[in-house]
C-alpha positions as CSV (number, residue, x, y, z in Angstrom):
1,M,64.7,-121.7,165.3
2,N,67.8,-123.7,164.5
3,E,66.7,-126.2,167.1
4,I,63.4,-126.7,165.3
5,I,65.1,-127.4,162.0
6,V,67.4,-129.9,163.6
7,E,64.4,-131.6,165.2
8,I,62.5,-131.7,161.9
9,N,65.5,-133.2,160.2
10,N,65.7,-135.9,162.9
11,I,62.1,-136.7,162.5
12,L,62.4,-136.9,158.7
13,D,65.2,-139.4,159.2
14,I,63.2,-141.5,161.6
15,C,60.2,-141.4,159.2
16,D,62.5,-142.8,156.4
17,E,63.8,-145.5,158.7
18,I,60.3,-146.5,159.7
19,N,59.1,-146.6,156.1
20,I,62.0,-148.8,155.0
21,S,61.4,-151.2,157.8
22,I,57.6,-151.4,157.0
23,E,58.3,-151.9,153.3
24,N,60.6,-154.8,154.3
25,G,57.8,-156.3,156.4
26,N,59.7,-155.7,159.6
27,A,58.2,-152.7,161.4
28,D,60.6,-151.4,164.1
29,F,58.4,-150.2,167.0
30,L,61.4,-148.7,168.8
31,N,61.6,-146.2,165.9
32,V,57.9,-145.6,166.2
33,I,58.4,-144.8,169.9
34,E,61.3,-142.5,169.1
35,L,59.2,-140.8,166.5
36,V,56.4,-140.1,168.9
37,D,58.8,-138.7,171.4
38,N,60.4,-136.4,168.8
39,L,57.0,-135.3,167.6
40,A,56.0,-134.2,171.1
41,V,59.3,-132.2,171.4
42,L,58.7,-130.6,168.0
43,A,55.2,-129.6,168.9
44,R,56.4,-127.9,172.1
45,K,59.2,-126.0,170.2
46,I,56.8,-124.9,167.4
47,D,54.3,-123.7,170.0
48,E,57.0,-121.6,171.7
49,Y,58.2,-120.2,168.3
50,K,54.7,-119.0,167.2
51,N,55.3,-118.6,163.5
52,Q,52.0,-117.8,161.6
53,D,53.2,-119.9,158.6
54,I,53.3,-123.0,160.8
55,N,49.9,-124.5,161.6
56,L,49.8,-126.8,164.6
57,E,46.2,-127.6,163.8
58,E,47.2,-129.4,160.6
59,Y,50.0,-131.1,162.5
60,N,47.6,-132.4,165.0
61,E,45.2,-133.7,162.3
62,K,48.1,-135.7,160.7
63,L,49.2,-136.9,164.2
64,I,45.7,-138.2,164.8
65,Q,45.8,-140.0,161.4
66,L,49.1,-141.6,162.5
67,L,47.7,-142.7,165.8
68,N,44.5,-144.1,164.3
69,S,46.6,-146.2,161.9
70,L,48.6,-147.6,164.8
71,E,45.5,-148.3,166.9
72,N,44.1,-150.3,163.9
73,K,47.5,-152.0,163.4
74,D,47.5,-150.8,159.8
75,M,51.2,-150.3,159.2
76,D,50.7,-149.7,155.5
77,L,48.4,-146.8,156.3
78,F,50.9,-145.6,158.9
79,S,53.7,-145.7,156.4
80,D,51.6,-143.9,153.7
81,T,50.6,-141.2,156.2
82,L,54.2,-140.6,157.1
83,K,55.3,-140.6,153.5
84,Y,52.6,-138.6,151.8
85,D,51.1,-136.4,154.5
86,F,53.5,-135.9,157.5
87,K,56.8,-135.6,155.7
88,P,55.6,-133.0,153.2
89,L,54.2,-130.9,156.0
90,L,57.5,-131.1,157.9
91,E,59.5,-130.3,154.8
92,Y,57.3,-127.3,154.2
93,W,57.9,-126.1,157.8
94,R,61.7,-126.6,157.4
95,E,61.7,-124.6,154.2
96,T,59.6,-121.9,155.8
97,L,61.9,-121.6,158.8
98,E,65.1,-121.6,156.7
99,K,63.9,-118.4,154.9
């Protein structure tokens, strides 16, 4: 479980870095690639953990939203999805796991 919390914290940090770079008009796609890699690792760890309070279906829906915004080259939507949808979900998971 500790590994999952560490991974969530890493992802939250990467989300912040991406959002700052997008707000500055300079999207850093290396961070986006790092984010996608870390999201895949997190999904595997969550799947192995099998906590009923953690819903991978909701995670997958938000991931699809992120990928759609990337496909449409809409970095503002990508940033908003990270900030207002994805980060709150991960913060909820972290709080749930820390109990």
